[in-house]
Backbone as CSV, one residue per row, in Angstrom:
resi,resn,N_x,N_y,N_z,CA_x,CA_y,CA_z,C_x,C_y,C_z
1,MET,64.814,-16.177,-6.176,63.580,-16.842,-5.748,63.854,-17.867,-4.659
2,MET,64.982,-18.640,-4.835,65.212,-19.736,-3.900,65.579,-19.250,-2.503
3,GLU,66.227,-18.067,-2.426,66.593,-17.594,-1.093,65.377,-17.159,-0.293
4,LYS,64.212,-17.035,-0.965,62.989,-16.631,-0.280,62.117,-17.824,0.117
5,MET,62.549,-19.039,-0.223,61.772,-20.225,0.135,61.634,-20.320,1.652
6,ILE,60.435,-20.662,2.109,60.181,-20.664,3.552,60.194,-22.056,4.151
7,PHE,60.247,-23.104,3.338,60.187,-24.456,3.875,61.429,-24.756,4.702
8,GLY,61.198,-25.187,5.935,62.303,-25.520,6.824,62.852,-24.343,7.601
9,ARG,62.361,-23.129,7.331,62.855,-21.955,8.042,62.076,-21.717,9.330
10,TYR,62.771,-21.140,10.294,62.126,-20.751,11.549,62.172,-19.238,11.668
11,VAL,61.020,-18.640,11.941,60.933,-17.183,12.092,60.630,-16.873,13.554
12,PRO,61.596,-16.374,14.311,61.340,-16.061,15.733,60.361,-14.904,15.871
13,ALA,59.401,-15.063,16.758,58.404,-14.014,16.997,57.708,-14.299,18.319
14,GLU,57.013,-13.302,18.827,56.225,-13.461,20.047,54.761,-13.613,19.649
15,SER,54.328,-14.839,19.462,52.944,-15.083,19.071,52.400,-16.284,19.829
16,ALA,51.085,-16.441,19.791,50.451,-17.564,20.474,50.899,-18.893,19.881
17,VAL,51.056,-18.944,18.568,51.471,-20.197,17.915,52.908,-20.543,18.288
18,HIS,53.781,-19.544,18.366,55.172,-19.796,18.763,55.248,-20.356,20.188
19,ARG,54.333,-19.902,21.062,54.369,-20.335,22.463,53.728,-21.696,22.682
20,MET,53.051,-22.227,21.688,52.388,-23.526,21.850,53.405,-24.656,21.976
21,ASP,52.984,-25.708,22.636,53.823,-26.897,22.774,54.001,-27.538,21.393
22,PRO,55.224,-27.960,21.041,55.431,-28.575,19.720,54.587,-29.824,19.505
23,ARG,54.242,-30.533,20.590,53.393,-31.711,20.439,52.012,-31.338,19.928
24,SER,51.453,-30.254,20.475,50.125,-29.839,20.038,50.158,-29.343,18.595
25,LYS,51.244,-28.671,18.206,51.354,-28.197,16.823,51.475,-29.364,15.848
26,LEU,52.228,-30.372,16.236,52.333,-31.562,15.382,50.987,-32.271,15.255
27,ILE,50.263,-32.385,16.365,48.941,-33.009,16.335,47.996,-32.203,15.443
28,LEU,48.043,-30.870,15.566,47.194,-30.009,14.752,47.482,-30.189,13.260
29,VAL,48.758,-30.222,12.914,49.120,-30.344,11.498,48.705,-31.699,10.939
30,PHE,49.026,-32.782,11.662,48.662,-34.115,11.171,47.151,-34.284,11.112
31,ALA,46.434,-33.739,12.099,44.972,-33.826,12.100,44.377,-32.995,10.970
32,PHE,44.954,-31.827,10.720,44.443,-30.967,9.647,44.602,-31.640,8.288
33,VAL,45.709,-32.360,8.102,45.922,-33.076,6.836,44.789,-34.065,6.577
34,GLY,44.273,-34.685,7.638,43.146,-35.601,7.463,41.819,-34.879,7.355
35,ILE,41.645,-33.816,8.146,40.375,-33.089,8.169,40.101,-32.373,6.849
36,VAL,41.162,-31.905,6.191,40.970,-31.137,4.960,40.268,-31.958,3.873
37,PHE,40.366,-33.282,3.964,39.723,-34.137,2.958,38.239,-34.368,3.257
38,ILE,37.767,-33.890,4.390,36.345,-34.011,4.713,35.531,-33.008,3.897
39,ALA,36.118,-31.834,3.651,35.406,-30.770,2.947,35.059,-31.193,1.523
40,ASN,33.822,-30.929,1.110,33.413,-31.279,-0.255,32.392,-30.305,-0.847
41,ASN,32.207,-29.135,-0.201,31.327,-28.120,-0.778,31.842,-26.739,-0.400
42,SER,31.201,-25.702,-0.938,31.697,-24.328,-0.763,31.704,-23.896,0.699
43,ILE,30.702,-24.323,1.479,30.630,-23.910,2.885,31.773,-24.523,3.685
44,THR,32.019,-25.817,3.499,33.082,-26.485,4.249,34.462,-25.946,3.861
45,TYR,34.655,-25.637,2.572,35.939,-25.058,2.164,36.104,-23.644,2.699
46,ALA,35.006,-22.903,2.800,35.071,-21.558,3.384,35.479,-21.637,4.856
47,LEU,34.951,-22.625,5.573,35.326,-22.805,6.980,36.796,-23.195,7.110
48,LEU,37.259,-24.053,6.209,38.678,-24.420,6.217,39.551,-23.193,5.970
49,GLY,39.123,-22.338,5.030,39.868,-21.121,4.743,39.906,-20.189,5.943
50,LEU,38.774,-20.028,6.619,38.721,-19.175,7.806,39.651,-19.698,8.900
51,TYR,39.640,-21.019,9.105,40.504,-21.604,10.134,41.983,-21.435,9.765
52,THR,42.310,-21.625,8.485,43.700,-21.470,8.036,44.200,-20.050,8.265
53,PHE,43.391,-19.061,7.884,43.815,-17.671,8.049,43.753,-17.229,9.514
54,TYR,42.935,-17.904,10.294,42.939,-17.672,11.748,44.289,-18.084,12.330
55,LEU,44.801,-19.232,11.907,46.115,-19.676,12.380,47.219,-18.742,11.896
56,LEU,47.108,-18.268,10.649,48.108,-17.338,10.124,48.135,-16.051,10.945
57,GLY,46.942,-15.539,11.271,46.880,-14.340,12.087,47.416,-14.564,13.483
58,LEU,47.165,-15.752,14.030,47.628,-16.083,15.370,49.150,-16.201,15.420
59,SER,49.758,-16.586,14.286,51.211,-16.788,14.241,51.991,-15.483,14.076
60,ARG,51.314,-14.432,13.603,51.937,-13.120,13.371,53.084,-13.188,12.366
61,ILE,53.025,-14.146,11.449,53.993,-14.199,10.352,53.573,-13.162,9.315
62,PRO,54.456,-12.265,8.898,54.081,-11.241,7.911,53.532,-11.865,6.624
63,PHE,52.411,-11.320,6.151,51.780,-11.864,4.958,52.698,-11.752,3.744
64,ARG,53.416,-10.649,3.631,54.318,-10.467,2.494,55.428,-11.518,2.497
65,PHE,55.916,-11.856,3.678,56.943,-12.899,3.792,56.401,-14.236,3.289
66,LEU,55.168,-14.569,3.690,54.538,-15.806,3.224,54.326,-15.779,1.713
67,TYR,53.867,-14.633,1.221,53.596,-14.506,-0.212,54.868,-14.727,-1.030
68,GLU,55.957,-14.072,-0.619,57.220,-14.222,-1.343,57.744,-15.653,-1.262
69,GLY,57.575,-16.280,-0.094,58.093,-17.636,0.081,57.285,-18.697,-0.633
70,LEU,55.988,-18.422,-0.842,55.114,-19.410,-1.471,54.918,-19.178,-2.963
71,LYS,55.623,-18.222,-3.535,55.481,-17.950,-4.970,55.700,-19.192,-5.842
72,PRO,56.724,-20.023,-5.557,56.895,-21.225,-6.394,55.722,-22.189,-6.300
73,ILE,54.956,-22.147,-5.200,53.826,-23.057,-5.025,52.625,-22.621,-5.860
74,PHE,52.539,-21.326,-6.162,51.392,-20.831,-6.919,51.289,-21.506,-8.278
75,PHE,52.438,-21.811,-8.885,52.422,-22.501,-10.175,51.751,-23.868,-10.053
76,LEU,52.079,-24.607,-8.978,51.479,-25.925,-8.775,49.978,-25.812,-8.500
77,VAL,49.577,-24.772,-7.743,48.154,-24.567,-7.453,47.389,-24.280,-8.745
78,ILE,47.943,-23.392,-9.586,47.294,-23.052,-10.859,47.272,-24.259,-11.788
79,PHE,48.375,-25.006,-11.809,48.429,-26.203,-12.658,47.384,-27.225,-12.227
80,THR,47.212,-27.389,-10.910,46.197,-28.312,-10.391,44.800,-27.884,-10.827
81,PHE,44.531,-26.575,-10.753,43.227,-26.055,-11.175,42.990,-26.315,-12.667
82,LEU,43.979,-26.005,-13.489,43.826,-26.179,-14.938,43.680,-27.653,-15.306
83,LEU,44.372,-28.517,-14.586,44.293,-29.953,-14.856,42.861,-30.455,-14.681
84,HIS,42.217,-30.068,-13.581,40.825,-30.478,-13.356,39.871,-29.742,-14.295
85,LEU,40.190,-28.495,-14.615,39.327,-27.699,-15.484,39.208,-28.321,-16.873
86,PHE,40.322,-28.827,-17.397,40.323,-29.331,-18.764,40.035,-30.828,-18.873
87,LEU,40.228,-31.574,-17.780,40.072,-33.030,-17.866,38.762,-33.544,-17.279
88,THR,38.093,-32.750,-16.452,36.823,-33.194,-15.862,35.684,-32.945,-16.848
89,LYS,34.960,-33.990,-17.192,33.888,-33.903,-18.183,32.535,-34.208,-17.548
90,GLU,32.195,-33.534,-16.494,30.926,-33.772,-15.809,30.185,-32.458,-15.608
91,GLY,28.849,-32.531,-15.507,28.038,-31.346,-15.279,27.691,-30.620,-16.558
92,ASP,27.146,-29.421,-16.410,26.738,-28.619,-17.564,27.949,-27.961,-18.218
93,VAL,27.818,-27.730,-19.537,28.878,-27.054,-20.279,28.806,-25.556,-19.988
94,VAL,29.897,-24.997,-19.487,29.956,-23.569,-19.147,30.483,-22.755,-20.319
95,ALA,31.475,-23.300,-21.026,32.068,-22.592,-22.171,32.493,-23.613,-23.227
96,ASP,32.234,-23.261,-24.471,32.625,-24.105,-25.606,33.686,-23.353,-26.393
97,LEU,34.937,-23.806,-26.304,36.053,-23.125,-26.962,36.323,-23.657,-28.352
98,GLY,35.456,-24.553,-28.812,35.643,-25.139,-30.125,36.461,-26.409,-30.062
99,PHE,37.725,-26.283,-29.689,38.587,-27.463,-29.603,38.390,-28.215,-28.289
100,MET,37.695,-27.597,-27.353,37.411,-28.271,-26.080,36.275,-27.547,-25.361
101,LYS,35.669,-28.255,-24.405,34.576,-27.706,-23.619,34.960,-27.665,-22.141
102,ILE,34.507,-26.605,-21.477,34.739,-26.463,-20.045,33.435,-26.741,-19.321
103,TYR,33.496,-27.664,-18.360,32.296,-28.107,-17.663,32.217,-27.480,-16.271
104,GLU,30.999,-27.386,-15.783,30.754,-26.810,-14.465,31.484,-27.581,-13.377
105,GLU,31.447,-28.912,-13.460,32.108,-29.739,-12.456,33.618,-29.590,-12.526
106,GLY,34.154,-29.299,-13.720,35.598,-29.089,-13.855,36.054,-27.848,-13.107
107,ILE,35.263,-26.759,-13.218,35.586,-25.531,-12.477,35.485,-25.774,-10.970
108,LYS,34.412,-26.460,-10.582,34.178,-26.726,-9.163,35.287,-27.578,-8.566
109,GLN,35.604,-28.695,-9.225,36.650,-29.575,-8.714,38.013,-28.898,-8.744
110,GLY,38.288,-28.113,-9.793,39.557,-27.410,-9.883,39.749,-26.435,-8.735
111,LEU,38.701,-25.680,-8.412,38.771,-24.730,-7.302,38.937,-25.446,-5.970
112,PHE,38.148,-26.491,-5.753,38.190,-27.186,-4.464,39.536,-27.869,-4.228
113,ILE,40.031,-28.584,-5.227,41.305,-29.304,-5.055,42.458,-28.313,-4.906
114,SER,42.423,-27.208,-5.660,43.475,-26.197,-5.544,43.461,-25.562,-4.163
115,MET,42.262,-25.258,-3.650,42.153,-24.684,-2.310,42.651,-25.666,-1.263
116,ARG,42.301,-26.931,-1.418,42.753,-27.957,-0.470,44.274,-28.017,-0.438
117,PHE,44.885,-28.029,-1.608,46.335,-28.078,-1.719,46.966,-26.837,-1.091
118,PHE,46.375,-25.674,-1.351,46.900,-24.412,-0.830,46.807,-24.356,0.688
119,PHE,45.678,-24.789,1.241,45.512,-24.794,2.703,46.524,-25.731,3.367
120,LEU,46.744,-26.890,2.759,47.713,-27.840,3.307,49.114,-27.237,3.342
121,ILE,49.502,-26.556,2.266,50.825,-25.940,2.203,50.976,-24.868,3.270
122,LEU,49.947,-24.044,3.431,50.015,-22.959,4.420,50.149,-23.493,5.842
123,VAL,49.300,-24.455,6.199,49.291,-24.959,7.578,50.572,-25.730,7.895
124,THR,51.024,-26.565,6.969,52.262,-27.319,7.214,53.473,-26.386,7.261
125,SER,53.445,-25.290,6.488,54.545,-24.324,6.540,54.612,-23.641,7.898
126,LEU,53.447,-23.417,8.510,53.418,-22.769,9.824,54.170,-23.578,10.873
127,LEU,54.189,-24.899,10.705,54.878,-25.747,11.687,56.348,-25.392,11.770
128,THR,57.017,-25.317,10.611,58.451,-25.021,10.616,58.726,-23.540,10.844
129,LEU,57.798,-22.672,10.457,57.997,-21.236,10.643,57.910,-20.831,12.115
130,THR,57.159,-21.588,12.907,56.930,-21.216,14.311,57.554,-22.197,15.303
131,THR,58.265,-23.203,14.824,58.833,-24.224,15.709,60.280,-24.492,15.315
132,THR,61.174,-24.451,16.266,62.582,-24.713,15.969,62.783,-26.210,15.681
133,PRO,63.834,-26.558,14.926,64.109,-27.977,14.660,64.256,-28.818,15.928
134,ILE,64.846,-28.232,16.978,65.011,-28.969,18.240,63.649,-29.281,18.857
135,GLU,62.747,-28.308,18.826,61.403,-28.525,19.370,60.644,-29.577,18.568
136,ILE,60.799,-29.551,17.255,60.144,-30.560,16.412,60.667,-31.946,16.753
137,THR,61.983,-32.047,16.943,62.581,-33.335,17.301,62.027,-33.849,18.634
138,ASP,62.002,-32.978,19.636,61.492,-33.380,20.956,60.011,-33.752,20.888
139,GLY,59.225,-32.963,20.165,57.795,-33.250,20.055,57.520,-34.567,19.355
140,LEU,58.215,-34.803,18.246,58.040,-36.063,17.521,58.449,-37.257,18.373
141,GLU,59.549,-37.095,19.083,60.047,-38.208,19.900,59.045,-38.577,20.994
142,VAL,58.444,-37.567,21.619,57.465,-37.839,22.672,56.210,-38.480,22.089
143,LEU,55.735,-37.969,20.956,54.518,-38.507,20.347,54.706,-39.944,19.857
144,LEU,55.912,-40.241,19.370,56.189,-41.591,18.853,56.751,-42.524,19.913
145,ASN,56.835,-42.057,21.141,57.440,-42.823,22.223,56.845,-44.225,22.409
146,PRO,55.511,-44.420,22.241,54.955,-45.780,22.391,55.550,-46.808,21.428
147,LEU,56.086,-46.339,20.283,56.655,-47.268,19.302,57.967,-47.888,19.784
148,LYS,58.532,-47.340,20.872,59.763,-47.926,21.400,59.539,-49.353,21.908
149,LYS,58.282,-49.663,22.248,57.962,-51.001,22.745,58.186,-52.070,21.677
150,ILE,58.106,-51.676,20.407,58.362,-52.631,19.315,59.754,-52.395,18.713
151,ARG,60.633,-51.745,19.516,62.027,-51.485,19.145,62.159,-50.593,17.908
152,PHE,61.232,-49.684,17.744,61.318,-48.722,16.644,62.273,-47.602,17.055
153,PRO,63.235,-47.234,16.185,64.221,-46.184,16.554,63.584,-44.792,16.529
154,VAL,62.820,-44.488,17.557,62.049,-43.238,17.594,62.957,-42.015,17.565
155,HIS,63.964,-41.997,18.443,64.848,-40.827,18.530,65.571,-40.589,17.213
156,GLU,66.099,-41.646,16.615,66.844,-41.511,15.372,65.941,-41.021,14.239
157,MET,64.693,-41.533,14.188,63.749,-41.105,13.162,63.398,-39.630,13.329
158,ALA,63.127,-39.213,14.573,62.801,-37.807,14.831,63.982,-36.901,14.489
159,LEU,65.185,-37.349,14.804,66.376,-36.561,14.517,66.583,-36.417,13.012
160,MET,66.384,-37.495,12.265,66.550,-37.431,10.809,65.546,-36.469,10.184
161,MET,64.290,-36.509,10.633,63.279,-35.610,10.102,63.618,-34.160,10.436
162,SER,64.098,-33.933,11.646,64.454,-32.579,12.059,65.629,-32.046,11.248
163,ILE,66.644,-32.869,11.041,67.807,-32.450,10.253,67.393,-32.175,8.808
164,SER,66.496,-33.005,8.271,66.017,-32.798,6.893,65.336,-31.439,6.756
165,LEU,64.464,-31.109,7.710,63.780,-29.816,7.670,64.772,-28.673,7.813
166,ARG,65.741,-28.867,8.696,66.718,-27.808,8.958,67.556,-27.493,7.725
167,PHE,67.871,-28.502,6.915,68.796,-28.281,5.812,68.106,-27.956,4.489
168,ILE,66.775,-27.896,4.471,66.090,-27.493,3.235,66.500,-26.083,2.809
169,PRO,66.428,-25.070,3.716,66.878,-23.737,3.298,68.348,-23.699,2.889
170,THR,69.181,-24.482,3.587,70.607,-24.512,3.264,70.834,-25.054,1.855
171,LEU,70.135,-26.121,1.498,70.265,-26.699,0.162,69.738,-25.747,-0.903
172,MET,68.663,-25.016,-0.566,68.132,-24.033,-1.510,69.154,-22.925,-1.776
173,GLN,69.805,-22.457,-0.724,70.831,-21.426,-0.887,72.016,-21.960,-1.685
174,GLU,72.381,-23.210,-1.423,73.484,-23.832,-2.162,73.130,-23.969,-3.633
175,THR,71.889,-24.361,-3.917,71.432,-24.485,-5.304,71.477,-23.140,-6.008
176,ASP,71.008,-22.091,-5.324,71.009,-20.752,-5.908,72.430,-20.281,-6.194
177,LYS,73.347,-20.584,-5.272,74.744,-20.188,-5.466,75.351,-20.892,-6.689
178,ILE,75.076,-22.199,-6.831,75.615,-22.959,-7.967,74.995,-22.475,-9.277
179,MET,73.685,-22.176,-9.253,73.017,-21.687,-10.466,73.621,-20.369,-10.926
180,LYS,73.910,-19.471,-9.976,74.509,-18.190,-10.336,75.917,-18.386,-10.887
181,ALA,76.666,-19.316,-10.302,78.016,-19.599,-10.800,77.963,-20.183,-12.209
182,GLN,76.999,-21.089,-12.454,76.851,-21.677,-13.789,76.378,-20.627,-14.791
183,ALA,75.449,-19.759,-14.342,74.948,-18.711,-15.247,76.067,-17.745,-15.634
184,ALA,76.997,-17.468,-14.709,78.128,-16.594,-15.005,79.049,-17.215,-16.065
185,ARG,78.967,-18.544,-16.210,79.769,-19.241,-17.219,78.986,-19.471,-18.511
186,GLY,77.791,-18.880,-18.596,77.036,-18.940,-19.847,75.948,-19.989,-19.913
187,VAL,75.674,-20.686,-18.820,74.628,-21.700,-18.814,73.263,-21.021,-18.697
188,GLU,72.305,-21.434,-19.550,70.958,-20.860,-19.537,69.995,-21.854,-18.887
189,PHE,69.389,-21.447,-17.769,68.428,-22.304,-17.078,66.974,-21.947,-17.403
190,ALA,66.736,-20.710,-17.790,65.353,-20.256,-17.964,64.988,-19.931,-19.403
191,SER,65.883,-20.147,-20.344,65.571,-19.858,-21.739,66.126,-20.959,-22.632
192,GLY,65.694,-20.939,-23.892,66.132,-21.952,-24.830,65.186,-23.132,-24.873
193,PRO,65.458,-24.093,-25.754,64.601,-25.286,-25.872,64.570,-26.091,-24.578
194,VAL,63.468,-26.829,-24.378,63.315,-27.623,-23.159,64.439,-28.637,-23.015
195,LYS,64.830,-29.243,-24.128,65.893,-30.248,-24.095,67.196,-29.655,-23.572
196,GLU,67.502,-28.433,-24.016,68.739,-27.786,-23.569,68.674,-27.404,-22.091
197,ARG,67.475,-26.984,-21.652,67.321,-26.611,-20.240,67.448,-27.829,-19.331
198,VAL,66.944,-28.991,-19.804,67.090,-30.229,-19.035,68.560,-30.617,-18.946
199,LYS,69.282,-30.464,-20.043,70.716,-30.771,-20.038,71.473,-29.855,-19.083
200,ALA,71.012,-28.610,-18.972,71.706,-27.651,-18.111,71.566,-27.995,-16.637
201,ILE,70.560,-28.812,-16.305,70.345,-29.172,-14.899,71.409,-30.145,-14.406
202,ILE,71.947,-30.979,-15.309,72.931,-31.998,-14.915,74.174,-31.369,-14.283
203,PRO,74.776,-30.328,-14.886,75.915,-29.682,-14.213,75.540,-29.037,-12.887
204,LEU,74.242,-28.814,-12.671,73.785,-28.255,-11.403,73.665,-29.326,-10.333
205,LEU,73.174,-30.510,-10.724,72.933,-31.576,-9.762,74.219,-32.183,-9.205
206,ILE,75.218,-32.348,-10.057,76.453,-33.017,-9.626,77.141,-32.252,-8.491
207,PRO,77.435,-30.960,-8.639,78.054,-30.252,-7.499,77.134,-30.154,-6.291
208,LEU,75.805,-30.125,-6.535,74.870,-30.063,-5.408,74.928,-31.351,-4.588
209,PHE,74.974,-32.515,-5.269,75.088,-33.788,-4.560,76.425,-33.883,-3.821
210,VAL,77.507,-33.456,-4.469,78.827,-33.494,-3.830,78.832,-32.631,-2.575
211,SER,78.264,-31.426,-2.687,78.199,-30.522,-1.546,77.336,-31.094,-0.420
212,SER,76.221,-31.746,-0.791,75.314,-32.322,0.210,75.982,-33.455,0.972
213,PHE,76.684,-34.329,0.255,77.369,-35.444,0.918,78.498,-34.939,1.819
214,LYS,79.198,-33.910,1.365,80.269,-33.346,2.196,79.681,-32.718,3.460
215,ARG,78.552,-32.020,3.302,77.908,-31.403,4.455,77.423,-32.467,5.441
216,ALA,76.871,-33.563,4.905,76.403,-34.655,5.762,77.562,-35.305,6.508
217,GLU,78.708,-35.468,5.817,79.887,-36.064,6.466,80.408,-35.148,7.571
218,ASP,80.436,-33.848,7.321,80.889,-32.890,8.345,79.962,-32.920,9.555
219,LEU,78.656,-33.025,9.300,77.691,-33.079,10.400,77.882,-34.343,11.228
220,ALA,78.084,-35.480,10.553,78.298,-36.737,11.270,79.570,-36.686,12.114
221,THR,80.636,-36.086,11.561,81.892,-35.956,12.297,81.713,-35.069,13.529
222,ALA,80.962,-33.962,13.359,80.721,-33.048,14.475,79.909,-33.728,15.579
223,MET,78.913,-34.530,15.193,78.093,-35.232,16.187,78.914,-36.276,16.941
224,GLU,79.764,-36.991,16.232,80.613,-37.990,16.888,81.618,-37.313,17.831
225,ALA,82.157,-36.162,17.409,83.125,-35.449,18.243,82.484,-34.950,19.541
226,ARG,81.183,-34.749,19.511,80.474,-34.302,20.706,79.879,-35.464,21.504
227,GLY,80.233,-36.677,21.098,79.844,-37.845,21.873,78.435,-38.351,21.620
228,TYR,77.862,-38.042,20.471,76.499,-38.513,20.194,76.512,-40.023,19.958
229,ARG,75.640,-40.736,20.691,75.560,-42.193,20.556,74.117,-42.672,20.455
230,GLY,73.222,-41.843,19.950,71.824,-42.252,19.831,70.989,-41.739,20.991
231,GLY,69.758,-42.164,21.044,68.815,-41.635,22.018,68.814,-42.327,23.368
232,GLU,69.501,-43.440,23.489,69.475,-44.201,24.731,70.133,-43.429,25.864
233,GLY,69.352,-43.160,26.920,69.883,-42.489,28.093,70.047,-40.988,27.961
234,ARG,69.590,-40.408,26.863,69.726,-38.965,26.665,68.659,-38.213,27.467
235,THR,69.017,-37.039,27.940,68.078,-36.162,28.651,67.882,-34.884,27.830
236,ARG,66.897,-34.077,28.228,66.600,-32.846,27.498,66.872,-31.635,28.378
237,PHE,67.510,-30.635,27.776,67.730,-29.376,28.485,66.420,-28.589,28.565
238,ARG,65.649,-28.608,27.462,64.362,-27.906,27.413,63.234,-28.910,27.618
239,GLN,62.420,-28.674,28.620,61.287,-29.549,28.911,60.025,-29.015,28.228
240,LEU,59.208,-29.936,27.746,57.963,-29.561,27.080,56.864,-29.358,28.119
241,HIS,56.060,-28.325,27.911,54.979,-28.013,28.843,53.685,-27.791,28.065
242,TRP,52.705,-28.638,28.321,51.392,-28.506,27.679,50.602,-27.421,28.408
243,LYS,50.129,-26.431,27.663,49.441,-25.274,28.253,47.957,-25.273,27.881
244,PRO,47.142,-24.476,28.582,45.715,-24.377,28.245,45.480,-23.972,26.795
245,LEU,46.379,-23.141,26.256,46.254,-22.731,24.857,46.310,-23.932,23.919
246,ASP,47.160,-24.915,24.230,47.269,-26.113,23.400,45.961,-26.898,23.403
247,SER,45.376,-27.063,24.589,44.105,-27.782,24.695,42.996,-27.041,23.949
248,LEU,43.028,-25.708,24.020,42.015,-24.895,23.347,42.097,-25.067,21.831
249,GLN,43.305,-25.061,21.289,43.460,-25.200,19.837,43.088,-26.598,19.363
250,ILE,43.410,-27.611,20.153,43.010,-28.976,19.794,41.488,-29.093,19.815
251,ALA,40.853,-28.507,20.824,39.386,-28.541,20.918,38.749,-27.793,19.752
252,LEU,39.350,-26.666,19.351,38.823,-25.890,18.230,38.912,-26.679,16.929
253,LEU,40.022,-27.384,16.732,40.157,-28.203,15.520,39.175,-29.367,15.536
254,LEU,38.959,-29.964,16.697,37.977,-31.044,16.817,36.574,-30.535,16.498
255,LEU,36.261,-29.335,16.969,34.964,-28.728,16.672,34.814,-28.477,15.173
256,LEU,35.894,-28.009,14.546,35.871,-27.793,13.098,35.597,-29.095,12.359
257,ALA,36.243,-30.180,12.799,36.039,-31.476,12.154,34.582,-31.927,12.273
258,ILE,33.989,-31.741,13.438,32.589,-32.136,13.646,31.661,-31.319,12.749
259,VAL,31.916,-30.003,12.665,31.083,-29.129,11.820,31.219,-29.519,10.345
260,LEU,32.432,-29.833,9.908,32.645,-30.224,8.511,31.894,-31.516,8.183
261,VAL,31.916,-32.455,9.109,31.189,-33.717,8.887,29.682,-33.457,8.785
262,LEU,29.170,-32.579,9.634,27.738,-32.278,9.618,27.319,-31.510,8.369
263,LEU,28.224,-30.725,7.795,27.894,-29.889,6.641,28.236,-30.545,5.302
264,ARG,28.779,-31.748,5.349,29.084,-32.439,4.093,27.810,-32.675,3.292
265,SER,27.917,-32.474,1.982,26.726,-32.656,1.127,26.719,-34.067,0.534
């Protein structure tokens, strides 16, 4: 399962989203995170869904690849739905199970919050799937450039975020490798009492932390050997170019935000 995780992975392809400027993609993602909270009825959530799947189609990322990579997220989406379904006590009673009642507002809120969470995961995943870590670093650095006036370490912050995204798949693969090695020695991660399964995680975490620190030390040594001294005076081999497509997508998202505000109930 872990080798199929898509967070932090880049999928090379020839698509409109891949060709977009990383700055516009970052703006779209951050703006979408705010816009998604505007929706509060079935029509606005339907529009959010249409826009999300429009971006997926534009990216040409295979649906099966997304499905396999997002399987671990489905549990959280279902859990979010059930949490609102059983804890919300507003509206008319839809079903009486004897030991508890299910309310109309619980179903409604469960569906809406789950959809909101799912849309956020899909759109934010598209950023890393269609943008290389180097492009993300350059885009973030340019967008945060005004903060340099208050001596904020913009380049270092962008680099740390980029490295974090880059090493998520690596850590997942390392975790899977350690789990298989532990399972070969008789450790049970998916069966037995909860207490025993929690105990089994400790032998997993220790080698994972050791491996992570060693990897970080090797990376720091490699950067120093190549003369890295921070962002001061650094130039870029790849220049960013804002295209008409970027302006079009920003305008489309702005239009979506205006429509959502007008359709709020």
